C-alpha positions in Angstrom: 69.1 308.8 -114.7 69.0 305.0 -114.5 69.5 305.2 -110.5 66.3 307.7 -110.2 64.3 305.8 -112.7 64.9 302.5 -110.7 64.6 304.4 -107.6 61.1 306.0 -108.9 59.8 302.3 -110.0 60.5 300.9 -106.5 58.5 304.0 -105.0 55.6 303.4 -107.1 55.8 299.3 -106.4 55.5 300.1 -102.8 52.5 302.4 -103.5 51.1 299.8 -105.6 51.8 297.0 -103.0 49.8 299.1 -100.4 47.1 299.5 -102.3 47.2 295.5 -103.2 47.4 295.0 -99.6 44.5 297.0 -98.3 41.8 297.4 -101.1 41.2 293.7 -102.3 40.9 293.0 -98.4 38.5 295.5 -97.9 36.7 294.4 -101.0 36.4 290.5 -99.8 35.2 291.7 -96.3 32.3 293.9 -98.1 31.8 291.5 -101.1 32.6 294.3 -103.4 33.6 292.7 -106.7 35.6 295.9 -108.2 37.8 296.3 -105.1 38.4 292.7 -105.1 39.2 292.9 -109.0 42.2 295.4 -108.4 44.2 292.6 -106.6 45.0 291.1 -110.4 46.0 294.5 -111.9 48.1 295.9 -109.3 49.9 292.3 -109.0 50.9 292.8 -112.4 51.8 296.4 -112.3 54.0 295.7 -109.0 55.6 293.1 -110.9 56.4 295.2 -113.7 57.8 298.0 -111.6 60.0 295.8 -108.9 61.3 294.2 -112.6 61.9 297.6 -113.7 63.9 298.6 -110.7 66.3 295.3 -110.7 66.8 295.8 -114.2 68.1 299.3 -113.4 70.3 298.0 -110.6 71.8 295.6 -113.0 72.7 298.2 -115.5 74.2 300.2 -112.9 76.6 297.3 -112.0 77.2 296.7 -115.4 78.2 300.2 -116.5 79.8 300.7 -113.1 77.7 303.4 -112.2 79.7 304.3 -108.7 77.0 307.2 -107.8 75.1 304.4 -106.4 76.4 303.1 -103.1 76.0 299.4 -103.2 77.7 299.3 -106.6 80.5 301.9 -105.3 80.5 299.1 -102.1 80.6 295.7 -104.2 82.0 296.2 -107.6 84.8 297.6 -109.3 85.1 298.5 -113.1 87.6 295.8 -114.1 85.3 292.9 -112.8 84.3 290.6 -115.8 80.7 291.0 -117.1 79.3 287.8 -115.3 80.3 288.8 -112.3 79.0 292.3 -112.6 75.8 290.9 -113.2 75.7 288.4 -110.5 77.1 291.1 -108.0 73.6 292.8 -108.1 71.9 290.3 -106.2 75.1 289.2 -104.3 74.8 291.5 -101.4 71.9 292.6 -99.1 70.3 295.3 -100.7 70.4 293.5 -104.3 69.4 290.3 -102.7 66.1 291.7 -100.9 65.7 293.4 -104.1 65.3 290.0 -106.2 63.5 288.5 -103.2 61.0 291.2 -103.7 61.2 290.6 -107.3 60.5 286.9 -107.2 57.6 287.4 -104.7 55.8 289.9 -106.9 56.4 287.5 -110.1 54.3 284.6 -107.6 51.9 287.4 -107.0 51.7 288.0 -110.6 51.1 284.7 -111.3 48.2 284.4 -109.2 46.8 287.5 -110.8 47.2 285.9 -114.4 46.3 282.3 -113.7 44.0 282.5 -110.7 40.8 282.5 -112.8 40.0 279.4 -111.5 40.0 280.4 -107.8 36.9 282.3 -105.8 37.3 285.8 -105.6 37.6 285.9 -102.0 40.6 283.5 -102.1 42.1 285.4 -104.9 41.8 288.7 -103.1 43.5 287.6 -99.9 46.2 285.6 -101.8 
């Protein structure tokens, strides 16, 4: 159940990323404030869904859910807890997900604290 939840959250984050990549730029080019305003809310939702996906990956490592291929290949059940948690980003898939989480975190920071930016710059960022 947890791997499916993480996968679903990551697919939703991808859909939000596509919306976030297209609609604010279209709004900035057409000077549409409603479309530019989507950038803040989609960045926050994208960060929440990527965070949920990364949390699901960590839970899969901690509970030794070997139905997930990356857990099967990079962990075993007798590892200490700290190694299980850190092995979530110690492989290619986990480190890429952590990088996406960091990028979405900074995008969410622009969405939350970027009220002093011009609307077009915030839409492009």
